The first five atom37 places (N, CA, C, CB, O) and aatype in JSON, in Angstrom:
{
  "aatype": [12, 3, 1, 10, 13, 16, 9, 4, 0, 15, 1, 9, 0, 16, 0, 0, 7, 5, 14, 10, 15, 4, 10, 9, 0, 10, 10, 19, 9, 19, 7, 17, 7, 10, 16, 7, 14, 10, 13, 8, 17, 15, 3, 16, 17, 5, 10, 19, 19, 2, 16, 0, 16, 15, 9, 19, 16, 13, 10, 12, 19, 13, 10, 9, 5, 2, 15, 5, 2, 1, 3, 7, 0, 0, 10, 5, 0, 11, 10, 3, 6, 19, 9, 1, 15, 10, 3, 11, 0, 1, 6, 5, 13, 9, 7, 9, 6, 8, 10, 15, 3, 15, 5, 9, 6, 2, 10, 1, 0, 0, 10, 6, 1, 6, 19, 7, 11, 6, 14, 7, 11, 14, 7, 16, 0, 3, 3, 16, 19, 6, 1, 10, 10, 6, 1, 18],
  "atom_mask": [
    [1, 1, 1, 1, 1],
    [1, 1, 1, 1, 1],
    [1, 1, 1, 1, 1],
    [1, 1, 1, 1, 1],
    [1, 1, 1, 1, 1],
    [1, 1, 1, 1, 1],
    [1, 1, 1, 1, 1],
    [1, 1, 1, 1, 1],
    [1, 1, 1, 1, 1],
    [1, 1, 1, 1, 1],
    [1, 1, 1, 1, 1],
    [1, 1, 1, 1, 1],
    [1, 1, 1, 1, 1],
    [1, 1, 1, 1, 1],
    [1, 1, 1, 1, 1],
    [1, 1, 1, 1, 1],
    [1, 1, 1, 0, 1],
    [1, 1, 1, 1, 1],
    [1, 1, 1, 1, 1],
    [1, 1, 1, 1, 1],
    [1, 1, 1, 1, 1],
    [1, 1, 1, 1, 1],
    [1, 1, 1, 1, 1],
    [1, 1, 1, 1, 1],
    [1, 1, 1, 1, 1],
    [1, 1, 1, 1, 1],
    [1, 1, 1, 1, 1],
    [1, 1, 1, 1, 1],
    [1, 1, 1, 1, 1],
    [1, 1, 1, 1, 1],
    [1, 1, 1, 0, 1],
    [1, 1, 1, 1, 1],
    [1, 1, 1, 0, 1],
    [1, 1, 1, 1, 1],
    [1, 1, 1, 1, 1],
    [1, 1, 1, 0, 1],
    [1, 1, 1, 1, 1],
    [1, 1, 1, 1, 1],
    [1, 1, 1, 1, 1],
    [1, 1, 1, 1, 1],
    [1, 1, 1, 1, 1],
    [1, 1, 1, 1, 1],
    [1, 1, 1, 1, 1],
    [1, 1, 1, 1, 1],
    [1, 1, 1, 1, 1],
    [1, 1, 1, 1, 1],
    [1, 1, 1, 1, 1],
    [1, 1, 1, 1, 1],
    [1, 1, 1, 1, 1],
    [1, 1, 1, 1, 1],
    [1, 1, 1, 1, 1],
    [1, 1, 1, 1, 1],
    [1, 1, 1, 1, 1],
    [1, 1, 1, 1, 1],
    [1, 1, 1, 1, 1],
    [1, 1, 1, 1, 1],
    [1, 1, 1, 1, 1],
    [1, 1, 1, 1, 1],
    [1, 1, 1, 1, 1],
    [1, 1, 1, 1, 1],
    [1, 1, 1, 1, 1],
    [1, 1, 1, 1, 1],
    [1, 1, 1, 1, 1],
    [1, 1, 1, 1, 1],
    [1, 1, 1, 1, 1],
    [1, 1, 1, 1, 1],
    [1, 1, 1, 1, 1],
    [1, 1, 1, 1, 1],
    [1, 1, 1, 1, 1],
    [1, 1, 1, 1, 1],
    [1, 1, 1, 1, 1],
    [1, 1, 1, 0, 1],
    [1, 1, 1, 1, 1],
    [1, 1, 1, 1, 1],
    [1, 1, 1, 1, 1],
    [1, 1, 1, 1, 1],
    [1, 1, 1, 1, 1],
    [1, 1, 1, 1, 1],
    [1, 1, 1, 1, 1],
    [1, 1, 1, 1, 1],
    [1, 1, 1, 1, 1],
    [1, 1, 1, 1, 1],
    [1, 1, 1, 1, 1],
    [1, 1, 1, 1, 1],
    [1, 1, 1, 1, 1],
    [1, 1, 1, 1, 1],
    [1, 1, 1, 1, 1],
    [1, 1, 1, 1, 1],
    [1, 1, 1, 1, 1],
    [1, 1, 1, 1, 1],
    [1, 1, 1, 1, 1],
    [1, 1, 1, 1, 1],
    [1, 1, 1, 1, 1],
    [1, 1, 1, 1, 1],
    [1, 1, 1, 0, 1],
    [1, 1, 1, 1, 1],
    [1, 1, 1, 1, 1],
    [1, 1, 1, 1, 1],
    [1, 1, 1, 1, 1],
    [1, 1, 1, 1, 1],
    [1, 1, 1, 1, 1],
    [1, 1, 1, 1, 1],
    [1, 1, 1, 1, 1],
    [1, 1, 1, 1, 1],
    [1, 1, 1, 1, 1],
    [1, 1, 1, 1, 1],
    [1, 1, 1, 1, 1],
    [1, 1, 1, 1, 1],
    [1, 1, 1, 1, 1],
    [1, 1, 1, 1, 1],
    [1, 1, 1, 1, 1],
    [1, 1, 1, 1, 1],
    [1, 1, 1, 1, 1],
    [1, 1, 1, 1, 1],
    [1, 1, 1, 1, 1],
    [1, 1, 1, 0, 1],
    [1, 1, 1, 1, 1],
    [1, 1, 1, 1, 1],
    [1, 1, 1, 1, 1],
    [1, 1, 1, 0, 1],
    [1, 1, 1, 1, 1],
    [1, 1, 1, 1, 1],
    [1, 1, 1, 0, 1],
    [1, 1, 1, 1, 1],
    [1, 1, 1, 1, 1],
    [1, 1, 1, 1, 1],
    [1, 1, 1, 1, 1],
    [1, 1, 1, 1, 1],
    [1, 1, 1, 1, 1],
    [1, 1, 1, 1, 1],
    [1, 1, 1, 1, 1],
    [1, 1, 1, 1, 1],
    [1, 1, 1, 1, 1],
    [1, 1, 1, 1, 1],
    [1, 1, 1, 1, 1],
    [1, 1, 1, 1, 1]
  ],
  "atom_positions": [
    [[16.23, -9.71, 16.09], [16.42, -9.71, 14.62], [15.21, -9.1, 13.91], [16.66, -11.15, 14.11], [15.32, -8.27, 13.0]],
    [[14.02, -9.55, 14.38], [12.78, -9.04, 13.73], [12.63, -7.56, 14.01], [11.52, -9.82, 14.24], [12.19, -6.81, 13.13]],
    [[12.97, -7.12, 15.17], [12.89, -5.68, 15.5], [13.87, -4.86, 14.67], [13.18, -5.45, 17.01], [13.51, -3.79, 14.17]],
    [[15.08, -5.35, 14.51], [16.09, -4.69, 13.71], [15.65, -4.56, 12.25], [17.39, -5.46, 13.8], [15.79, -3.5, 11.63]],
    [[15.11, -5.66, 11.73], [14.62, -5.63, 10.32], [13.49, -4.65, 10.19], [14.15, -7.04, 9.85], [13.44, -3.91, 9.2]],
    [[12.56, -4.61, 11.17], [11.45, -3.67, 11.09], [11.92, -2.21, 11.12], [10.47, -3.91, 12.23], [11.41, -1.38, 10.37]],
    [[12.87, -1.9, 11.94], [13.44, -0.58, 11.95], [14.1, -0.2, 10.66], [14.41, -0.48, 13.03], [13.86, 0.88, 10.11]],
    [[14.96, -1.12, 10.17], [15.69, -0.83, 8.9], [14.67, -0.71, 7.75], [16.76, -1.98, 8.58], [14.75, 0.22, 6.95]],
    [[13.73, -1.63, 7.67], [12.74, -1.6, 6.58], [11.93, -0.33, 6.59], [11.81, -2.79, 6.67], [11.66, 0.27, 5.54]],
    [[11.54, 0.09, 7.79], [10.78, 1.33, 7.91], [11.55, 2.55, 7.44], [10.36, 1.53, 9.33], [11.03, 3.38, 6.7]],
    [[12.76, 2.63, 7.86], [13.57, 3.77, 7.49], [13.92, 3.78, 6.01], [14.82, 3.78, 8.32], [13.88, 4.84, 5.37]],
    [[14.25, 2.66, 5.46], [14.54, 2.59, 4.04], [13.28, 2.92, 3.2], [15.07, 1.18, 3.68], [13.35, 3.69, 2.24]],
    [[12.11, 2.32, 3.6], [10.88, 2.58, 2.84], [10.5, 4.05, 2.91], [9.74, 1.7, 3.37], [10.05, 4.63, 1.93]],
    [[10.69, 4.66, 4.11], [10.41, 6.12, 4.25], [11.32, 6.91, 3.39], [10.56, 6.58, 5.7], [10.86, 7.79, 2.66]],
    [[12.59, 6.62, 3.44], [13.58, 7.35, 2.65], [13.32, 7.19, 1.13], [15.0, 6.85, 2.99], [13.43, 8.16, 0.38]],
    [[12.98, 5.97, 0.7], [12.76, 5.7, -0.71], [11.51, 6.43, -1.23], [12.61, 4.21, -0.93], [11.39, 6.7, -2.43]],
    [[10.62, 6.75, -0.31], [9.4, 7.44, -0.73], [9.51, 8.92, -0.81], [0.0, 0.0, 0.0], [8.52, 9.59, -1.11]],
    [[10.63, 9.47, -0.55], [10.87, 10.92, -0.55], [11.2, 11.42, -1.96], [12.02, 11.29, 0.41], [11.79, 10.68, -2.74]],
    [[10.82, 12.66, -2.3], [11.18, 13.25, -3.6], [12.65, 13.27, -3.86], [10.67, 14.64, -3.7], [13.08, 13.11, -5.0]],
    [[13.47, 13.47, -2.8], [14.9, 13.53, -2.95], [15.43, 12.2, -3.52], [15.56, 13.86, -1.6], [16.33, 12.19, -4.35]],
    [[14.85, 11.09, -3.05], [15.26, 9.77, -3.54], [15.01, 9.62, -5.01], [14.53, 8.67, -2.79], [15.85, 9.06, -5.73]],
    [[13.91, 10.1, -5.49], [13.63, 10.07, -6.92], [14.57, 10.92, -7.71], [12.25, 10.51, -7.17], [14.99, 10.55, -8.8]],
    [[14.91, 12.1, -7.13], [15.84, 12.95, -7.8], [17.23, 12.31, -7.87], [15.9, 14.28, -7.1], [17.9, 12.37, -8.91]],
    [[17.67, 11.7, -6.79], [18.96, 11.03, -6.8], [19.01, 9.88, -7.79], [19.29, 10.53, -5.41], [20.03, 9.7, -8.47]],
    [[17.93, 9.09, -7.9], [17.86, 8.01, -8.85], [17.95, 8.55, -10.26], [16.59, 7.2, -8.67], [18.64, 7.99, -11.1]],
    [[17.25, 9.65, -10.51], [17.26, 10.24, -11.84], [18.63, 10.74, -12.18], [16.26, 11.36, -11.92], [19.09, 10.54, -13.31]],
    [[19.31, 11.41, -11.23], [20.67, 11.93, -11.46], [21.63, 10.8, -11.7], [21.15, 12.77, -10.27], [22.53, 10.95, -12.53]],
    [[21.5, 9.67, -11.03], [22.39, 8.51, -11.25], [22.18, 7.98, -12.62], [22.14, 7.41, -10.21], [23.16, 7.69, -13.31]],
    [[20.96, 7.83, -13.07], [20.7, 7.3, -14.44], [21.2, 8.28, -15.51], [19.18, 7.03, -14.65], [21.73, 7.85, -16.54]],
    [[21.02, 9.59, -15.29], [21.51, 10.56, -16.22], [23.05, 10.53, -16.27], [21.0, 11.96, -15.85], [23.65, 10.58, -17.34]],
    [[23.67, 10.45, -15.07], [25.11, 10.34, -15.02], [25.59, 9.09, -15.7], [0.0, 0.0, 0.0], [26.59, 9.14, -16.42]],
    [[24.92, 8.0, -15.5], [25.29, 6.75, -16.16], [25.19, 6.92, -17.71], [24.37, 5.57, -15.66], [26.06, 6.48, -18.45]],
    [[24.11, 7.55, -18.14], [23.92, 7.75, -19.58], [24.99, 8.61, -20.19], [0.0, 0.0, 0.0], [25.45, 8.37, -21.3]],
    [[25.39, 9.66, -19.43], [26.39, 10.56, -19.95], [27.8, 9.93, -20.05], [26.43, 11.77, -19.08], [28.65, 10.36, -20.84]],
    [[28.01, 8.9, -19.22], [29.32, 8.2, -19.3], [29.41, 7.14, -20.41], [29.6, 7.53, -17.97], [30.45, 6.52, -20.63]],
    [[28.28, 6.97, -21.1], [28.3, 5.98, -22.22], [29.35, 6.17, -23.24], [0.0, 0.0, 0.0], [30.06, 5.21, -23.57]],
    [[29.51, 7.44, -23.79], [30.57, 7.64, -24.76], [31.99, 7.38, -24.18], [30.49, 9.06, -25.29], [32.87, 6.89, -24.88]],
    [[32.17, 7.7, -22.91], [33.46, 7.49, -22.25], [33.84, 6.02, -22.26], [33.41, 8.01, -20.82], [35.0, 5.67, -22.45]],
    [[32.84, 5.15, -22.06], [33.09, 3.71, -22.02], [32.72, 3.04, -23.32], [32.33, 3.07, -20.87], [32.61, 1.82, -23.38]],
    [[32.51, 3.83, -24.39], [32.21, 3.32, -25.72], [31.0, 2.41, -25.75], [33.4, 2.58, -26.26], [30.95, 1.42, -26.49]],
    [[30.0, 2.77, -24.93], [28.76, 1.96, -24.87], [28.97, 0.48, -24.71], [27.96, 2.19, -26.1], [28.24, -0.33, -25.29]],
    [[29.97, 0.12, -23.92], [30.37, -1.24, -23.8], [29.34, -2.13, -23.07], [31.68, -1.29, -23.11], [28.4, -1.62, -22.46]],
    [[29.53, -3.45, -23.16], [28.64, -4.38, -22.47], [28.81, -4.23, -20.98], [28.9, -5.83, -22.89], [27.84, -4.36, -20.24]],
    [[30.06, -3.95, -20.51], [30.26, -3.76, -19.04], [29.54, -2.55, -18.56], [31.76, -3.63, -18.7], [28.92, -2.56, -17.5]],
    [[29.62, -1.47, -19.36], [28.88, -0.22, -19.0], [27.39, -0.49, -18.83], [29.07, 0.87, -20.09], [26.78, 0.0, -17.88]],
    [[26.8, -1.27, -19.73], [25.39, -1.59, -19.61], [25.11, -2.54, -18.47], [24.9, -2.17, -20.89], [24.08, -2.41, -17.81]],
    [[26.01, -3.5, -18.23], [25.86, -4.44, -17.18], [25.83, -3.8, -15.79], [26.94, -5.41, -17.27], [25.12, -4.25, -14.89]],
    [[26.62, -2.72, -15.63], [26.66, -2.0, -14.37], [25.29, -1.55, -13.96], [27.57, -0.81, -14.47], [24.85, -1.87, -12.86]],
    [[24.59, -0.83, -14.81], [23.29, -0.3, -14.5], [22.23, -1.36, -14.39], [22.91, 0.69, -15.51], [21.33, -1.26, -13.55]],
    [[22.3, -2.39, -15.24], [21.35, -3.48, -15.23], [21.44, -4.27, -13.91], [21.59, -4.41, -16.43], [20.43, -4.64, -13.3]],
    [[22.67, -4.51, -13.5], [22.86, -5.25, -12.24], [22.43, -4.44, -11.03], [24.34, -5.66, -12.07], [21.73, -4.94, -10.15]],
    [[22.85, -3.17, -11.01], [22.46, -2.28, -9.91], [20.94, -2.13, -9.78], [23.09, -0.93, -10.11], [20.38, -2.22, -8.69]],
    [[20.32, -1.9, -10.88], [18.83, -1.67, -10.81], [18.06, -2.97, -10.46], [18.3, -1.11, -12.18], [17.01, -2.94, -9.82]],
    [[18.63, -4.11, -10.9], [17.99, -5.39, -10.54], [18.13, -5.65, -9.03], [18.62, -6.56, -11.34], [17.18, -6.09, -8.39]],
    [[19.3, -5.38, -8.48], [19.51, -5.64, -7.08], [18.6, -4.69, -6.24], [21.02, -5.46, -6.71], [17.92, -5.13, -5.31]],
    [[18.63, -3.42, -6.59], [17.8, -2.44, -5.84], [16.31, -2.81, -5.91], [18.02, -0.99, -6.42], [15.59, -2.8, -4.91]],
    [[15.88, -3.13, -7.11], [14.43, -3.48, -7.28], [14.1, -4.69, -6.47], [14.07, -3.75, -8.76], [13.08, -4.71, -5.77]],
    [[14.95, -5.74, -6.55], [14.68, -7.0, -5.83], [14.52, -6.73, -4.33], [15.82, -8.03, -6.08], [13.57, -7.21, -3.7]],
    [[15.48, -5.94, -3.74], [15.47, -5.72, -2.33], [14.26, -4.77, -1.94], [16.84, -5.11, -1.88], [13.62, -4.99, -0.91]],
    [[13.99, -3.78, -2.74], [12.93, -2.85, -2.44], [11.55, -3.52, -2.45], [12.96, -1.71, -3.44], [10.67, -3.08, -1.71]],
    [[11.33, -4.53, -3.24], [10.05, -5.24, -3.24], [9.79, -5.81, -1.81], [10.06, -6.4, -4.34], [8.69, -5.67, -1.28]],
    [[10.77, -6.44, -1.23], [10.56, -7.05, 0.1], [10.42, -5.99, 1.19], [11.72, -7.98, 0.44], [9.62, -6.14, 2.11]],
    [[11.23, -4.89, 1.06], [11.1, -3.86, 2.07], [9.78, -3.14, 2.01], [12.2, -2.87, 1.94], [9.19, -2.87, 3.06]],
    [[9.3, -2.82, 0.83], [8.02, -2.14, 0.69], [6.87, -3.08, 1.08], [7.84, -1.64, -0.76], [5.91, -2.63, 1.72]],
    [[6.94, -4.34, 0.71], [5.91, -5.31, 1.13], [5.85, -5.4, 2.64], [6.18, -6.71, 0.53], [4.76, -5.44, 3.21]],
    [[6.99, -5.44, 3.3], [7.05, -5.51, 4.74], [6.41, -4.29, 5.33], [8.49, -5.65, 5.23], [5.65, -4.4, 6.29]],
    [[6.7, -3.14, 4.79], [6.08, -1.88, 5.3], [4.58, -1.92, 5.13], [6.67, -0.64, 4.57], [3.85, -1.55, 6.04]],
    [[4.11, -2.35, 3.96], [2.67, -2.38, 3.69], [1.94, -3.38, 4.6], [2.41, -2.73, 2.22], [0.85, -3.12, 5.1]],
    [[2.6, -4.53, 4.81], [2.01, -5.55, 5.74], [1.85, -4.98, 7.14], [2.91, -6.84, 5.79], [0.81, -5.14, 7.77]],
    [[2.92, -4.31, 7.62], [2.86, -3.78, 8.96], [1.82, -2.66, 9.07], [4.23, -3.26, 9.39], [1.08, -2.6, 10.05]],
    [[1.76, -1.77, 8.06], [0.76, -0.71, 8.08], [-0.66, -1.29, 8.01], [1.0, 0.27, 6.92], [-1.56, -0.81, 8.7]],
    [[-0.87, -2.28, 7.2], [-2.17, -2.91, 7.1], [-2.59, -3.56, 8.42], [0.0, 0.0, 0.0], [-3.74, -3.43, 8.84]],
    [[-1.66, -4.26, 9.06], [-1.95, -4.89, 10.34], [-2.26, -3.86, 11.42], [-0.78, -5.76, 10.77], [-3.16, -4.07, 12.24]],
    [[-1.53, -2.75, 11.43], [-1.77, -1.74, 12.41], [-3.12, -1.06, 12.16], [-0.64, -0.72, 12.39], [-3.85, -0.79, 13.12]],
    [[-3.45, -0.8, 10.97], [-4.71, -0.2, 10.6], [-5.85, -1.14, 11.0], [-4.75, 0.1, 9.09], [-6.86, -0.68, 11.54]],
    [[-5.69, -2.45, 10.74], [-6.73, -3.39, 11.09], [-6.93, -3.45, 12.58], [-6.4, -4.75, 10.56], [-8.07, -3.54, 13.05]],
    [[-5.83, -3.41, 13.34], [-5.95, -3.43, 14.79], [-6.63, -2.17, 15.35], [-4.57, -3.59, 15.41], [-7.37, -2.23, 16.34]],
    [[-6.37, -1.04, 14.71], [-7.06, 0.21, 15.1], [-8.55, 0.09, 14.77], [-6.42, 1.47, 14.37], [-9.4, 0.47, 15.58]],
    [[-8.87, -0.42, 13.61], [-10.33, -0.58, 13.27], [-11.04, -1.57, 14.23], [-10.49, -1.08, 11.79], [-12.19, -1.37, 14.63]],
    [[-10.31, -2.63, 14.55], [-10.89, -3.58, 15.48], [-11.13, -2.94, 16.86], [-9.99, -4.81, 15.61], [-12.13, -3.25, 17.52]],
    [[-10.23, -2.05, 17.3], [-10.45, -1.38, 18.56], [-11.65, -0.41, 18.47], [-9.18, -0.62, 18.96], [-12.42, -0.29, 19.42]],
    [[-11.81, 0.28, 17.29], [-12.99, 1.15, 17.16], [-14.22, 0.33, 17.23], [-12.97, 1.94, 15.87], [-15.14, 0.68, 17.97]],
    [[-14.28, -0.76, 16.49], [-15.48, -1.62, 16.54], [-15.76, -2.07, 17.96], [-15.31, -2.86, 15.62], [-16.9, -2.05, 18.42]],
    [[-14.71, -2.46, 18.65], [-14.87, -3.01, 19.99], [-15.39, -1.91, 20.93], [-13.53, -3.59, 20.51], [-16.16, -2.22, 21.84]],
    [[-15.01, -0.68, 20.74], [-15.34, 0.37, 21.65], [-16.71, 1.01, 21.44], [-14.32, 1.39, 21.56], [-17.25, 1.64, 22.35]],
    [[-17.28, 0.84, 20.2], [-18.57, 1.43, 19.93], [-19.69, 0.53, 20.38], [-18.71, 1.73, 18.48], [-19.65, -0.68, 20.18]],
    [[-20.7, 1.14, 21.0], [-21.81, 0.38, 21.53], [-22.63, -0.31, 20.4], [-22.7, 1.3, 22.36], [-22.98, -1.49, 20.51]],
    [[-22.93, 0.43, 19.35], [-23.78, -0.13, 18.28], [-23.0, -0.98, 17.3], [-24.48, 0.98, 17.53], [-23.61, -1.64, 16.46]],
    [[-21.72, -0.99, 17.37], [-20.98, -1.8, 16.4], [-21.07, -3.28, 16.7], [-19.53, -1.38, 16.37], [-21.19, -3.68, 17.86]],
    [[-21.0, -4.08, 15.69], [-21.1, -5.59, 15.84], [-19.7, -6.12, 15.94], [-21.87, -6.28, 14.62], [-18.92, -6.01, 15.0]],
    [[-19.38, -6.71, 17.07], [-18.07, -7.25, 17.26], [-17.73, -8.46, 16.34], [-17.94, -7.65, 18.67], [-16.58, -8.9, 16.27]],
    [[-18.74, -8.96, 15.68], [-18.5, -10.1, 14.75], [-17.65, -9.65, 13.59], [-19.83, -10.7, 14.23], [-17.1, -10.48, 12.87]],
    [[-17.53, -8.32, 13.35], [-16.71, -7.86, 12.23], [-15.21, -7.88, 12.56], [-17.14, -6.45, 11.83], [-14.37, -7.77, 11.67]],
    [[-14.91, -8.01, 13.8], [-13.47, -8.1, 14.18], [-12.91, -9.4, 13.61], [-13.27, -8.05, 15.77], [-13.44, -10.48, 13.86]],
    [[-11.81, -9.27, 12.82], [-11.19, -10.44, 12.26], [-11.7, -10.82, 10.86], [0.0, 0.0, 0.0], [-11.28, -11.86, 10.34]],
    [[-12.58, -10.05, 10.23], [-13.06, -10.49, 8.94], [-12.02, -10.42, 7.86], [-14.23, -9.67, 8.54], [-12.22, -10.96, 6.77]],
    [[-10.9, -9.78, 8.13], [-9.8, -9.73, 7.13], [-9.25, -11.09, 6.87], [-8.68, -8.81, 7.59], [-8.53, -11.27, 5.89]],
    [[-9.54, -12.08, 7.71], [-9.09, -13.45, 7.52], [-10.01, -14.26, 6.64], [-8.94, -14.12, 8.84], [-9.7, -15.4, 6.32]],
    [[-11.13, -13.71, 6.25], [-12.07, -14.39, 5.35], [-11.55, -14.38, 3.94], [-13.45, -13.75, 5.4], [-10.64, -13.61, 3.62]],
    [[-12.11, -15.21, 3.09], [-11.77, -15.23, 1.65], [-12.36, -13.98, 0.97], [-12.3, -16.55, 0.96], [-13.25, -13.32, 1.51]],
    [[-11.87, -13.69, -0.18], [-12.33, -12.55, -0.94], [-13.86, -12.66, -1.24], [-11.5, -12.43, -2.27], [-14.61, -11.69, -1.16]],
    [[-14.27, -13.9, -1.59], [-15.68, -14.06, -1.92], [-16.58, -13.9, -0.67], [-15.91, -15.43, -2.59], [-17.69, -13.37, -0.75]],
    [[-16.08, -14.38, 0.51], [-16.86, -14.19, 1.75], [-16.96, -12.71, 2.11], [-16.21, -14.97, 2.92], [-18.02, -12.24, 2.53]],
    [[-15.88, -11.97, 1.94], [-15.95, -10.54, 2.23], [-16.86, -9.86, 1.26], [-14.56, -9.9, 2.18], [-17.64, -8.99, 1.67]],
    [[-16.82, -10.21, -0.01], [-17.76, -9.6, -0.98], [-19.2, -9.9, -0.64], [-17.47, -10.1, -2.39], [-20.06, -9.02, -0.74]],
    [[-19.48, -11.13, -0.24], [-20.87, -11.49, 0.23], [-21.29, -10.66, 1.43], [-20.94, -13.01, 0.6], [-22.42, -10.18, 1.5]],
    [[-20.38, -10.51, 2.36], [-20.68, -9.7, 3.53], [-20.92, -8.22, 3.16], [-19.56, -9.81, 4.54], [-21.83, -7.57, 3.69]],
    [[-20.1, -7.71, 2.27], [-20.32, -6.31, 1.88], [-21.63, -6.15, 1.2], [-19.22, -5.8, 0.99], [-22.33, -5.17, 1.45]],
    [[-22.0, -7.09, 0.29], [-23.27, -7.02, -0.4], [-24.45, -7.12, 0.62], [-23.36, -8.16, -1.47], [-25.45, -6.42, 0.51]],
    [[-24.29, -7.99, 1.57], [-25.36, -8.16, 2.6], [-25.52, -6.86, 3.41], [-25.01, -9.38, 3.57], [-26.64, -6.49, 3.74]],
    [[-24.43, -6.19, 3.73], [-24.45, -4.91, 4.46], [-25.17, -3.85, 3.66], [-23.03, -4.44, 4.8], [-25.99, -3.1, 4.2]],
    [[-24.86, -3.78, 2.36], [-25.49, -2.76, 1.49], [-26.98, -3.02, 1.42], [-24.87, -2.78, 0.05], [-27.77, -2.08, 1.43]],
    [[-27.39, -4.31, 1.36], [-28.84, -4.61, 1.37], [-29.48, -4.22, 2.63], [-29.1, -6.05, 1.13], [-30.57, -3.64, 2.64]],
    [[-28.79, -4.54, 3.76], [-29.31, -4.16, 5.09], [-29.47, -2.66, 5.27], [-28.41, -4.7, 6.16], [-30.46, -2.21, 5.84]],
    [[-28.49, -1.9, 4.81], [-28.64, -0.43, 4.93], [-29.67, 0.09, 4.02], [-27.34, 0.27, 4.65], [-30.31, 1.08, 4.35]],
    [[-29.88, -0.54, 2.88], [-30.94, -0.11, 1.94], [-32.32, -0.32, 2.47], [0.0, 0.0, 0.0], [-33.25, 0.33, 1.99]],
    [[-32.53, -1.18, 3.42], [-33.81, -1.46, 4.03], [-34.2, -0.39, 5.04], [-33.79, -2.82, 4.68], [-35.37, -0.24, 5.39]],
    [[-33.21, 0.35, 5.52], [-33.48, 1.43, 6.51], [-34.09, 2.62, 5.8], [-32.15, 1.85, 7.27], [-33.62, 2.98, 4.72]],
    [[-35.13, 3.27, 6.35], [-35.75, 4.38, 5.68], [-34.78, 5.5, 5.54], [-36.97, 4.82, 6.41], [-34.04, 5.86, 6.46]],
    [[-34.81, 6.07, 4.32], [-33.96, 7.24, 4.02], [-32.51, 6.95, 3.77], [0.0, 0.0, 0.0], [-31.7, 7.87, 3.64]],
    [[-32.14, 5.64, 3.68], [-30.71, 5.32, 3.48], [-30.63, 4.42, 2.23], [-30.07, 4.58, 4.76], [-31.02, 3.26, 2.29]],
    [[-30.13, 4.94, 1.12], [-29.92, 4.14, -0.06], [-28.89, 3.02, 0.26], [-29.44, 5.04, -1.24], [-28.01, 3.18, 1.1]],
    [[-29.02, 1.9, -0.43], [-28.23, 0.76, -0.09], [-27.0, 0.53, -0.88], [0.0, 0.0, 0.0], [-26.32, -0.48, -0.67]],
    [[-26.65, 1.42, -1.79], [-25.4, 1.13, -2.53], [-24.39, 2.2, -2.35], [-25.68, 0.97, -4.0], [-24.71, 3.33, -1.99]],
    [[-23.15, 1.85, -2.58], [-22.08, 2.84, -2.42], [-22.22, 3.9, -3.53], [-20.65, 2.15, -2.47], [-21.87, 5.05, -3.3]],
    [[-22.72, 3.54, -4.71], [-22.95, 4.55, -5.75], [-23.9, 5.66, -5.28], [-23.51, 3.88, -7.01], [-23.66, 6.84, -5.52]],
    [[-24.99, 5.26, -4.59], [-25.95, 6.21, -4.11], [-25.26, 7.18, -3.05], [-27.17, 5.45, -3.49], [-25.49, 8.38, -3.03]],
    [[-24.43, 6.58, -2.22], [-23.73, 7.37, -1.22], [-22.8, 8.37, -1.91], [-22.92, 6.45, -0.26], [-22.8, 9.55, -1.56]],
    [[-22.02, 7.92, -2.87], [-21.1, 8.78, -3.56], [-21.85, 9.89, -4.28], [-20.26, 7.97, -4.54], [-21.41, 11.04, -4.26]],
    [[-22.98, 9.56, -4.92], [-23.74, 10.59, -5.59], [-24.25, 11.64, -4.57], [-24.92, 9.96, -6.36], [-24.23, 12.84, -4.85]],
    [[-24.69, 11.17, -3.41], [-25.16, 12.14, -2.44], [-24.01, 13.07, -1.96], [-25.79, 11.4, -1.25], [-24.19, 14.27, -1.77]],
    [[-22.85, 12.46, -1.77], [-21.7, 13.28, -1.38], [-21.33, 14.32, -2.45], [-20.51, 12.38, -1.1], [-21.01, 15.47, -2.14]],
    [[-21.37, 13.88, -3.69], [-21.03, 14.83, -4.79], [-22.05, 15.94, -4.87], [-20.95, 14.1, -6.15], [-21.7, 17.08, -5.13]],
    [[-23.34, 15.61, -4.64], [-24.4, 16.67, -4.69], [-24.21, 17.65, -3.54], [-25.84, 16.03, -4.62], [-24.46, 18.84, -3.68]],
    [[-23.77, 17.13, -2.4], [-23.61, 18.0, -1.24], [-22.46, 18.95, -1.42], [-23.4, 17.18, 0.0], [-22.55, 20.07, -0.91]],
    [[-21.41, 18.6, -2.1], [-20.17, 19.47, -2.29], [-20.13, 19.9, -3.71], [-18.8, 18.71, -1.91], [-19.22, 20.61, -4.12]]
  ]
}
């Protein structure tokens, strides 16, 4: 069941992210708008699009979140493998995604201070970005 959901969620999320999907949605809304005079702008006419968009939005939230969770977990596993395989990397960083936001922020700040102590290496992300911008 989990595998089937993963396959369906991946395919739907991929399809929904295509330009053609946006075009189809736009055409459906334009078509709905053009039929307004035919149905005399009735409550039923409005209810059709409101119900359809609510259902699609509700379902897409879960499908997209599932896709993002899976992508994030895969990316984290890849980063953990890179950390594990590098000689100079500290394996203590594997699993830090399970820390609280404040713990991660404290760790990031400590790393910036640590890098700043090394000769020739500024310790802030701003310095790094400025150096990159100057280079290019």
